[in-house]
Every structure is written in C-alpha cells, then in structure tokens.
C-alpha positions as CSV (number, residue, x, y, z in Angstrom):
1,M,-26.1,1.6,-59.0
2,A,-26.2,2.3,-55.2
3,R,-22.9,2.4,-53.4
4,T,-22.4,-0.4,-50.8
5,K,-22.0,0.8,-47.3
6,T,-18.6,0.6,-45.8
7,A,-17.4,-2.8,-44.6
8,N,-17.4,-3.0,-40.9
9,L,-19.3,0.1,-40.3
10,P,-20.8,-0.1,-36.6
11,D,-24.4,-1.2,-36.8
12,D,-27.3,0.3,-35.0
13,A,-26.6,-1.8,-31.9
14,A,-23.0,-0.2,-31.5
15,L,-24.1,3.4,-32.3
16,R,-27.5,3.4,-30.6
17,M,-26.4,2.0,-27.3
18,P,-29.0,3.1,-24.4
19,P,-27.7,5.3,-21.6
20,S,-25.3,3.3,-19.3
21,P,-22.6,4.0,-16.7
22,L,-20.2,3.2,-19.6
23,L,-21.5,5.8,-22.0
24,L,-21.6,8.5,-19.1
25,A,-17.9,7.7,-18.4
26,L,-17.0,7.7,-22.1
27,E,-18.7,11.1,-22.3
28,Q,-16.6,12.4,-19.5
29,V,-13.5,11.4,-21.2
30,M,-14.3,12.5,-24.6
31,L,-15.6,15.8,-23.7
32,R,-13.3,16.6,-20.8
33,G,-16.5,17.5,-18.9
34,T,-18.4,16.7,-15.7
35,S,-22.0,15.6,-15.2
36,D,-23.2,19.1,-15.1
37,A,-22.3,19.6,-18.8
38,R,-24.1,16.5,-20.2
39,T,-27.4,18.3,-20.8
40,S,-25.5,20.5,-23.5
41,V,-23.9,17.7,-25.3
42,S,-24.1,18.1,-29.1
43,I,-25.2,15.5,-31.6
44,G,-21.8,15.3,-32.9
45,E,-20.4,14.8,-29.5
46,R,-22.8,11.8,-28.9
47,I,-21.8,10.4,-32.0
48,A,-18.1,10.5,-31.2
49,V,-18.6,8.8,-27.8
50,R,-20.3,5.9,-29.6
51,L,-17.7,5.7,-32.3
52,A,-15.0,5.7,-29.6
53,G,-16.6,2.8,-27.8
54,A,-16.7,0.9,-31.1
55,I,-13.2,1.6,-31.9
56,T,-11.8,0.9,-28.5
57,L,-13.5,-2.5,-28.5
58,D,-12.4,-3.2,-31.9
59,R,-16.0,-3.3,-33.4
60,V,-14.4,-1.2,-36.2
61,R,-11.1,-2.5,-37.1
62,S,-7.7,-0.4,-37.6
63,G,-7.3,1.0,-41.3
64,Q,-11.1,1.2,-41.7
65,R,-12.4,4.2,-43.5
66,L,-15.3,6.1,-41.6
67,L,-17.3,7.8,-44.4
68,E,-19.4,10.7,-43.3
69,S,-22.2,9.8,-45.8
70,D,-22.5,6.2,-44.3
71,I,-22.5,7.2,-40.6
72,S,-24.9,10.1,-41.3
73,T,-27.4,7.7,-43.0
74,L,-27.2,5.3,-40.3
75,M,-27.6,7.8,-37.5
76,Q,-30.2,9.8,-39.6
77,V,-28.3,13.1,-39.2
78,S,-26.7,15.6,-41.6
79,R,-23.1,15.2,-42.4
80,A,-22.2,18.2,-40.0
81,P,-22.3,16.6,-36.8
82,V,-20.6,13.5,-38.2
83,R,-17.8,15.6,-39.2
84,E,-17.6,17.2,-35.8
85,A,-17.5,13.7,-34.3
86,L,-14.7,12.5,-36.6
87,R,-12.5,15.7,-35.6
88,I,-13.1,14.8,-31.9
89,L,-11.9,11.3,-32.5
90,E,-8.8,12.8,-34.3
91,R,-8.0,14.8,-31.3
92,D,-7.9,11.6,-29.2
93,R,-5.9,9.7,-31.9
94,L,-8.4,7.2,-32.7
95,V,-8.9,8.6,-36.0
96,E,-6.6,10.2,-38.6
97,F,-7.4,12.1,-41.8
98,K,-5.4,10.9,-45.0
99,P,-5.5,12.6,-48.3
100,R,-8.1,11.1,-50.7
101,R,-9.1,8.6,-48.0
102,G,-10.7,10.7,-45.5
103,A,-11.1,9.3,-41.8
104,I,-9.2,6.4,-40.9
105,V,-9.3,4.3,-37.6
106,T,-5.6,4.5,-36.3
107,A,-3.7,1.2,-35.8
108,P,-2.3,0.5,-32.3
109,D,1.3,1.4,-32.3
110,Q,4.2,0.2,-30.1
111,A,5.9,3.6,-29.9
112,E,2.5,5.2,-28.7
113,L,1.9,2.3,-26.4
114,R,5.1,2.9,-24.5
115,D,4.6,6.6,-24.4
116,V,1.1,6.5,-23.1
117,F,2.0,4.0,-20.3
118,T,5.1,5.9,-19.3
119,I,3.1,9.1,-18.9
120,R,0.1,7.1,-17.3
121,S,2.3,5.3,-14.7
122,T,3.8,8.6,-13.6
123,L,0.4,10.5,-13.4
124,Y,-1.3,7.7,-11.9
125,C,1.1,7.3,-9.1
126,L,1.1,11.0,-8.5
127,L,-2.7,10.9,-8.2
128,L,-2.9,7.7,-6.1
129,A,-0.3,9.2,-3.6
130,Q,-2.5,12.4,-3.5
131,V,-5.9,10.5,-2.9
132,M,-4.3,8.2,-0.2
133,E,-3.1,11.4,1.6
134,D,-6.4,13.1,1.2
135,N,-9.2,10.6,0.9
136,P,-8.0,7.1,1.6
137,G,-11.6,6.1,2.9
138,Q,-13.3,7.3,-0.2
139,L,-10.6,5.3,-2.4
140,D,-11.4,2.3,-0.2
141,A,-15.1,2.9,-0.7
142,V,-14.5,3.0,-4.5
143,F,-12.7,-0.2,-4.7
144,S,-15.3,-1.7,-2.4
145,R,-18.1,-0.9,-4.7
146,H,-16.1,-1.8,-7.9
147,L,-14.2,-5.0,-7.1
148,P,-17.4,-7.2,-6.9
149,R,-18.4,-5.8,-10.5
150,L,-14.9,-6.6,-11.7
151,E,-14.9,-10.1,-10.4
152,A,-18.3,-10.7,-12.0
153,A,-17.0,-9.3,-15.4
154,A,-14.1,-11.5,-15.3
155,K,-16.3,-14.4,-15.6
156,A,-18.3,-12.8,-18.4
157,G,-15.3,-12.2,-20.7
158,I,-12.4,-9.8,-21.8
159,D,-14.7,-6.9,-23.0
160,P,-16.8,-6.7,-19.8
161,Y,-13.8,-6.8,-17.7
162,A,-11.7,-4.4,-19.5
163,L,-14.8,-2.0,-19.4
164,E,-15.2,-2.5,-15.7
165,G,-11.6,-1.7,-15.1
166,F,-12.0,1.4,-17.1
167,L,-15.1,2.5,-15.0
168,L,-13.0,1.8,-11.8
169,N,-10.2,4.0,-13.0
170,I,-12.5,7.0,-14.0
171,A,-14.0,6.7,-10.4
172,V,-10.6,6.8,-8.9
173,F,-9.5,9.8,-11.1
174,D,-12.8,11.7,-10.0
175,L,-11.5,11.5,-6.3
176,C,-8.4,13.6,-6.9
177,A,-8.6,17.2,-5.5
178,N,-6.1,18.1,-8.3
179,R,-8.7,18.4,-11.1
180,L,-6.0,18.9,-13.7
181,L,-4.2,15.7,-12.9
182,G,-7.4,13.8,-13.0
183,E,-8.4,15.2,-16.4
184,M,-4.9,14.5,-17.8
185,L,-5.3,10.9,-16.9
186,K,-8.8,10.8,-18.4
187,S,-7.6,12.3,-21.5
188,I,-5.3,9.2,-22.2
189,S,-7.8,6.7,-20.8
190,L,-9.4,5.7,-24.1
191,R,-6.0,4.9,-25.8
192,T,-5.1,2.9,-22.4
193,L,-8.4,0.9,-22.6
194,R,-7.7,0.0,-26.4
195,Y,-4.1,-1.4,-25.2
196,V,-5.5,-3.1,-22.2
197,R,-8.2,-4.8,-24.2
198,L,-5.5,-5.8,-26.9
199,G,-3.4,-7.5,-24.2
200,L,-6.0,-9.4,-22.7
201,A,-7.5,-10.5,-26.0
202,H,-3.9,-11.8,-26.9
203,S,-3.5,-13.6,-23.5
204,P,-6.9,-14.4,-22.0
205,H,-5.2,-16.5,-19.2
206,S,-3.8,-12.9,-18.0
207,L,-7.3,-11.9,-17.0
208,G,-6.9,-13.9,-13.7
209,Q,-3.5,-12.4,-12.9
210,S,-4.9,-8.9,-13.6
211,L,-7.8,-9.4,-11.3
212,R,-5.4,-10.7,-8.5
213,T,-3.4,-7.5,-8.6
214,W,-6.6,-5.3,-8.4
215,R,-7.2,-7.3,-5.2
216,M,-3.7,-6.7,-4.0
217,L,-4.0,-3.1,-4.6
218,Q,-7.3,-3.0,-2.7
219,R,-5.6,-4.6,0.3
220,A,-2.8,-2.2,0.2
221,I,-5.4,0.7,0.3
222,Q,-7.2,-0.9,3.1
223,R,-3.8,-1.1,5.1
224,R,-3.2,2.6,4.1
225,D,0.2,1.4,2.9
226,I,1.0,4.2,0.5
227,A,4.3,2.6,-0.6
228,K,2.7,-0.7,-1.4
229,V,-0.2,0.9,-3.1
230,L,2.3,2.8,-5.6
231,D,4.4,-0.2,-6.0
232,T,1.5,-2.5,-6.8
233,A,0.1,0.2,-9.2
234,R,3.4,0.3,-11.0
235,S,3.7,-3.3,-11.3
236,R,0.0,-3.5,-12.7
237,M,0.7,-0.9,-15.3
238,S,4.0,-2.6,-16.3
239,T,2.3,-6.0,-16.8
240,T,-0.4,-4.5,-18.8
241,R,2.0,-2.6,-21.0
242,D,4.1,-5.7,-21.7
243,A,1.0,-7.8,-22.5
244,A,0.0,-5.3,-25.0
245,V,3.5,-5.1,-26.6
246,R,3.6,-8.9,-26.9
247,A,0.1,-8.7,-28.8
248,L,1.6,-5.9,-31.2
249,L,4.7,-8.1,-32.0
250,R,2.7,-11.3,-32.5
251,P,3.0,-12.7,-36.2
252,Q,0.4,-11.4,-38.4
C-alpha cells in the first residue's frame, strides 16, 4: 500500500514560485551571499529558500515533519539536495532534527523571540546611525521607493505587508558600509519576519499602526534627525516584539 504524503507539505505553488524580488531577497538571507553569487546557487540551496518562505509564512505549520522522500518526489530531485536544504534550514533554526522523527519545523518561542529582538534592536540602530551619517540620501531614496509598495501591500493583507516590510529592511541593510553588520541583521531576518507576521496575524488592526510608524521613520530620515530616527526605530521594534509576545501567550 502506497504511503500517504505528509500532511501540510508545501504544494507546487509554494515550492515552485517563479523568480521574484522576494525570492532573491530570501536567497541573499539564506545563503549569506550577494547577487554575484546567484548563478552558482545549488539545487539544495534553492529548495531551502522556497521551504524557508513556506515556513515563515506559516504554509507549513510548527511541528510538521519534513520528509526527504516527499519533498524529493515533489521537486523531482534526489534526496541529497533535499538533505542539504534541511541542514540549511536547521542552521537558521527553522527546522530541528529529532531522533526517529527527522526534520521538524520549529515552533515560535518566547525566549527566542525576546533574544532575537534584543539583538536586532541593537544592531539595527547601529546600522541606521551609520547609514544616516554616510548615506542619508540613499536611505531616503530607499524609503521613497518602498513606502508606496508598503502602503499598497497594507490594503492587500498581512502576508503582502509583512513581505514588503522584509524587502524594505533588506534594502536598508544593503546600504551599510559595514558589511558584517548588514549580514548579521540579514542572518536573523527570517526569524524576525516569522514573528512580525505572527504578531500581525494575531492583531490585524495593528497593521495600520505599523504603517504609520514606517511613515514616521521616513519623515525623520527626510529631516536628517538621527536621534528621532533611532527613537522611532526602537519604538517600532518594541511594538512589533510585544505584538508577537501577545500572540504566543494567547490561549490555545
């Protein structure tokens, strides 16, 4: 008797997404690379990127087993690149390996949430301060380009909005002359995105507040008010963290 496919396994639409700005940004984050390296991305790395997107957007639920055999059949590849993909996801703490169960999608965790946002707030403010000193005009241009997209995404729903915010942040990170600082922020950005989406899904009304604080940040950048930029950024991250905490504490 044929074995049934794993429940909640991403379908072809999730794993065979066409090239897009989101996938390219996810690729940067997952592979810690730049656009010059994309031509050498392996099959396993590409599978990891698509699985990361599915997990972050809750298309695959926490606790779900990811079986090599199912994914290799779906993607029409051998198990070796799937195994590589799962190890990449383990590095970014989206998947953990458990005895006799294999790869399991990790659950959002309050302790990790607080740790991630503490690190992110510190690093993000360091990066913003440096960019405001070195490239305020370029930062202004990034916000001018992305805010209209963010506003349009807010009307489309939580997932489009969360993803546009992710893309905006990646564009900001790329402005930093301190490449290590930018890469460190990218390295936790998938976990950050997961918690951002969690908080918005729990309190959809907070989407409007989030958009207002993005606009406040843009105005502070336009005025070249570094102190206000940093204060607004810290406030934004604290509000986002607290929304995610409330979501995790909600009765099951």
